[in-house]
N, C-alpha and C positions, 0 to 999 in steps of 0.2 A: 645731260651733261653731270660726268659724277667729279665733287670737286673743285665745279666750275665756278665763276664770274658772279653768277645768278646766286651761285648759294653764298657766297662765304661774300655778297652786303649788304646791307641796310634796308629794308625792303622802303626808304623814305629818297625818292628820286629829286632832283632839283633841276628847275629849265635853264640850261647855259642856252647864248649864245656862240657859235662855231659858224669863222668861214672856211668853208671849206671848197674848191674848185665846180663850179656849174656841171661841165661834161662829168665829175663822178657824179654827183649827185642824182640824175637825170638818168647814168644806165645803173647806178642801186634801183631808184624808183622802178625801172624800164623792167630790171630783174627779182623786185619784188624783196628785193633787201632793203631791212628795216635798217636805217639811214641809225638812229640813237643807239638803237642797239649793239652794230658794229660795230662806231668810237667806241659804248664804253668797253668794248671786248679788245678792240684799239688800244685804247686805253688803258686798261689789268694787265696788259701783256707787257704792254711796255714800264709801267706800275711794278711789276714784277721781275723785270728786266732789270730795271736802274737799284734796285734792292738789292739781290743776288748779285751785280758787279760792287755797290758796296759792304754788305756783307765782304765781299771775298778783301778786301780793298784792308778797312779795316782788321777782319784776320788773320790779314796773309803775315807778319810779324810769328803768331802762335804756328800756323801750320807750315811753317818753314823749318821751326821750332822743333814740334813732332817732325814732323819727315827729316830732319838732322837724326833724332835721338836713334830711329828706327835704322837709316843709313849704317848707326856709328855702335846699334847692341838689337837690332834686328828688333822682328816682332813680339810685343809678349804671350807671355803662352802661345807660342809656333811650337814649341814642339806637340803639345796636344795634338796638332794639325791633323788631320783627314788622309788629304790629298795634299 
């Protein structure tokens, strides 16, 4: 898993209590799914999504200004494009 959660996190693991639907736990165990790893990967995806959303919100004004510039003046160095 290149670029995965496992490569990005520190080796320290903290025990945490989490309440989950009992039927999901039973099914996961029956399928041999590591519940801790599945929760960790799901949490990592949620964190990445929240960070992405926050970045987009924080940089919306700058992106709008950049898009307005390109709309008015075209792409910088466009005359050098080969396509």
